[in-house]
SEROLO-679268 format. One line per field, with one value per residue (C-alpha): residue number from 1; chain; y, z, x. Coordinates in Angstrom, 1 decimal, always signed. Example, Ala and Ser with C-alpha at 12.3 -4.5 7.8 and 13.67 -1.06 7.14 Angstrom:
BEGIN
num	(1 / 2)
chaine	(A / A)
c2	(-4.5 / -1.1)
c3	(+7.8 / +7.1)
c1	(+12.3 / +13.7)
***
This chain:
BEGIN
num	(1 / 2 / 3 / 4 / 5 / 6 / 7 / 8 / 9 / 10 / 11 / 12 / 13 / 14 / 15 / 16 / 17 / 18 / 19 / 20 / 21 / 22 / 23 / 24 / 25 / 26 / 27 / 28 / 29 / 30 / 31 / 32 / 33 / 34 / 35 / 36 / 37 / 38 / 39 / 40 / 41 / 42 / 43 / 44 / 45 / 46 / 47 / 48 / 49 / 50 / 51 / 52 / 53 / 54 / 55 / 56 / 57 / 58 / 59 / 60 / 61 / 62 / 63)
chaine	(A / A / A / A / A / A / A / A / A / A / A / A / A / A / A / A / A / A / A / A / A / A / A / A / A / A / A / A / A / A / A / A / A / A / A / A / A / A / A / A / A / A / A / A / A / A / A / A / A / A / A / A / A / A / A / A / A / A / A / A / A / A / A)
c2	(+10.2 / +7.5 / +3.8 / +1.9 / -1.5 / -4.2 / -4.4 / -0.7 / +0.0 / +1.2 / +4.5 / +4.8 / +4.2 / +6.8 / +9.2 / +8.6 / +8.8 / +9.3 / +8.3 / +4.5 / +5.0 / +4.5 / +1.4 / -0.1 / +0.9 / -0.7 / -4.1 / -4.2 / -2.7 / -0.3 / +0.2 / +2.7 / +5.1 / +2.7 / +2.0 / -1.3 / +0.8 / +2.5 / -1.1 / -3.5 / -3.9 / -4.0 / -7.6 / -8.5 / -6.6 / -8.5 / -11.8 / -11.0 / -10.0 / -12.9 / -10.8 / -11.3 / -8.7 / -8.6 / -8.0 / -4.9 / -3.8 / -3.8 / -1.6 / +0.8 / +0.9 / +1.5 / +5.1)
c3	(+23.7 / +24.2 / +24.2 / +21.1 / +21.7 / +19.3 / +20.8 / +19.5 / +16.3 / +13.2 / +13.4 / +17.3 / +16.4 / +13.5 / +15.8 / +18.6 / +16.0 / +12.4 / +11.6 / +12.0 / +8.7 / +6.5 / +8.5 / +7.8 / +4.1 / +3.7 / +5.5 / +2.9 / +5.3 / +2.6 / +4.7 / +6.9 / +5.7 / +5.1 / +7.3 / +8.8 / +10.2 / +12.7 / +14.1 / +13.4 / +15.8 / +14.8 / +15.8 / +13.7 / +10.8 / +11.0 / +11.2 / +8.3 / +6.2 / +7.2 / +9.2 / +12.3 / +14.7 / +16.9 / +14.0 / +13.3 / +16.8 / +16.8 / +14.1 / +15.5 / +19.0 / +17.1 / +15.9)
c1	(+12.0 / +9.5 / +10.6 / +9.5 / +8.3 / +7.3 / +3.8 / +3.1 / +1.4 / +3.3 / +1.2 / +2.5 / +6.2 / +6.1 / +4.5 / +7.1 / +10.1 / +9.5 / +13.1 / +12.1 / +10.3 / +13.4 / +14.3 / +10.5 / +10.6 / +14.1 / +12.8 / +9.9 / +7.2 / +5.8 / +2.6 / +3.7 / +0.9 / -1.9 / -4.6 / -3.5 / -0.4 / -2.8 / -4.0 / -1.0 / +1.7 / +5.2 / +5.2 / +2.0 / +3.5 / +6.8 / +4.9 / +2.8 / +5.7 / +7.9 / +10.4 / +12.2 / +10.8 / +13.8 / +16.0 / +13.7 / +13.9 / +17.7 / +17.6 / +15.4 / +17.0 / +20.2 / +18.5)
***
């Protein structure tokens, strides 16, 4: 499986590993299917939602 990084778009991350979707949804990122998910990086989305991207990365890497 390819490594997931915080500079990947949400869409890229989901294509690499769809198991990330529940993590994003539980964190309050309900935009996994919206158009911005195709252009917004995980880091940008975390900033917009007031989240700690490193915390999200820890959860994603624990998969």
